[in-house]
C-alpha positions as a Markdown table, in Angstrom:
| # | Residue | x | y | z |
|---|---|---|---|---|
| 1 | Unk | 0.1 | 0.4 | 0.1 |
| 2 | Unk | 2.3 | 2.4 | 1.1 |
| 3 | Unk | 4.5 | 1.9 | -2.1 |
| 4 | Unk | 1.7 | 2.2 | -4.6 |
| 5 | Unk | 0.5 | 5.3 | -2.7 |
| 6 | Unk | 4.8 | 6.5 | -3.1 |
| 7 | Unk | 4.2 | 6.1 | -6.7 |
| 8 | Unk | 0.8 | 7.7 | -7.6 |
| 9 | Unk | -1.3 | 4.2 | -8.0 |
| 10 | Unk | -4.6 | 3.4 | -6.9 |
| 11 | Unk | -4.0 | 1.9 | -3.6 |
| 12 | Unk | -7.3 | -0.4 | -3.7 |
| 13 | Unk | -5.6 | -2.1 | -6.7 |
| 14 | Unk | -2.5 | -2.1 | -5.2 |
| 15 | Unk | -4.5 | -4.2 | -1.9 |
| 16 | Unk | -6.4 | -6.4 | -4.4 |
| 17 | Unk | -3.5 | -7.1 | -6.6 |
| 18 | Unk | -1.4 | -8.4 | -3.4 |
| 19 | Unk | -3.7 | -10.0 | -1.1 |
| 20 | Unk | -7.3 | -9.6 | -2.8 |
| 21 | Unk | -9.7 | -7.4 | -1.2 |
| 22 | Unk | -11.9 | -9.6 | 0.7 |
| 23 | Unk | -8.8 | -10.7 | 2.5 |
| 24 | Unk | -7.7 | -8.0 | 3.4 |
| 25 | Unk | -11.2 | -6.6 | 4.6 |
| 26 | Unk | -11.1 | -10.1 | 7.2 |
| 27 | Unk | -7.9 | -9.2 | 8.2 |
| 28 | Unk | -8.9 | -5.9 | 9.3 |
| 29 | Unk | -12.1 | -7.0 | 10.9 |
| 30 | Unk | -9.6 | -9.7 | 12.4 |
| 31 | Unk | -7.5 | -7.0 | 14.2 |
| 32 | Unk | -10.0 | -4.9 | 14.8 |
| 33 | Unk | -11.7 | -7.6 | 17.2 |
| 34 | Unk | -8.1 | -8.0 | 18.5 |
| 35 | Unk | -7.4 | -5.1 | 19.7 |
| 36 | Unk | -11.5 | -4.2 | 21.0 |
| 37 | Unk | -11.7 | -3.4 | 24.6 |
| 38 | Unk | -12.8 | -6.5 | 26.4 |
| 39 | Unk | -16.6 | -6.3 | 27.8 |
| 40 | Unk | -16.3 | -8.2 | 30.7 |
| 41 | Unk | -19.1 | -8.2 | 33.1 |
| 42 | Unk | -17.5 | -7.6 | 36.6 |
| 43 | Unk | -19.9 | -9.4 | 38.8 |
| 44 | Unk | -20.1 | -12.4 | 36.8 |
| 45 | Unk | -16.2 | -12.2 | 36.5 |
| 46 | Unk | -16.0 | -12.2 | 40.4 |
| 47 | Unk | -18.6 | -14.8 | 40.9 |
| 48 | Unk | -16.8 | -17.0 | 38.9 |
| 49 | Unk | -13.2 | -16.6 | 41.1 |
| 50 | Unk | -15.1 | -16.5 | 44.1 |
| 51 | Unk | -13.8 | -20.2 | 45.4 |
| 52 | Unk | -10.6 | -19.1 | 44.8 |
| 53 | Unk | -10.8 | -15.5 | 45.9 |
| 54 | Unk | -12.1 | -17.2 | 49.1 |
| 55 | Unk | -9.4 | -19.5 | 49.5 |
| 56 | Unk | -7.2 | -16.8 | 50.0 |
| 57 | Unk | -9.0 | -14.3 | 51.2 |
| 58 | Unk | -7.9 | -14.7 | 55.1 |
| 59 | Unk | -4.1 | -13.9 | 54.6 |
| 60 | Unk | -4.6 | -11.7 | 51.7 |
| 61 | Unk | -6.9 | -9.5 | 53.5 |
| 62 | Unk | -4.2 | -10.3 | 56.9 |
| 63 | Unk | -1.3 | -9.3 | 55.2 |
| 64 | Unk | -2.3 | -5.6 | 53.3 |
| 65 | Unk | -3.3 | -2.6 | 55.3 |
| 66 | Unk | -5.9 | -1.3 | 52.7 |
| 67 | Unk | -6.1 | 2.9 | 52.5 |
| 68 | Unk | -7.6 | 5.3 | 50.1 |
| 69 | Unk | -9.3 | 8.8 | 49.9 |
| 70 | Unk | -12.7 | 9.9 | 51.1 |
| 71 | Unk | -14.5 | 8.5 | 48.1 |
| 72 | Unk | -13.2 | 4.7 | 48.8 |
| 73 | Unk | -14.4 | 5.0 | 52.6 |
| 74 | Unk | -17.7 | 2.3 | 52.0 |
| 75 | Unk | -14.9 | 0.2 | 50.0 |
| 76 | Unk | -12.3 | 0.1 | 52.9 |
| 77 | Unk | -15.5 | -0.5 | 55.6 |
| 78 | Unk | -16.6 | -3.3 | 53.8 |
| 79 | Unk | -12.9 | -4.5 | 53.5 |
| 80 | Unk | -12.6 | -4.2 | 57.5 |
| 81 | Unk | -15.8 | -5.4 | 58.3 |
| 82 | Unk | -14.8 | -8.5 | 56.4 |
| 83 | Unk | -11.4 | -8.9 | 57.7 |
| 84 | Unk | -12.8 | -8.7 | 61.3 |
| 85 | Unk | -15.4 | -11.4 | 60.4 |
| 86 | Unk | -12.1 | -14.0 | 59.2 |
| 87 | Unk | -10.1 | -12.8 | 62.0 |
| 88 | Unk | -13.0 | -13.7 | 64.7 |
| 89 | Unk | -13.8 | -17.0 | 62.9 |
| 90 | Unk | -17.3 | -15.7 | 62.0 |
| 91 | Unk | -16.7 | -16.5 | 58.1 |
| 92 | Unk | -15.7 | -19.9 | 56.7 |
| 93 | Unk | -12.5 | -20.5 | 55.5 |
| 94 | Unk | -12.8 | -23.5 | 54.1 |
| 95 | Unk | -14.9 | -22.7 | 50.8 |
| 96 | Unk | -16.5 | -26.0 | 48.7 |
| 97 | Unk | -15.6 | -24.7 | 45.5 |
């Protein structure tokens, strides 16, 4: 395409001559699909990972100290509550998966 453009040739004819237009369009569409942002439902993804996350949660929550700006206050309170539940043994640490 670059060579054809630099020579003043018709770019679409150059594409068709070398890779065929339909194949070129399919290739561009495939690349577009590969680079498109993932559309993932966060809740569904989280629920599918719950068994693994549940097994790691006690160690994870007892290892890190979570801090944040006031906009994260509700999340920080939730993390503190869950951490306390694990510490007091009110959360089951043996999750069935």
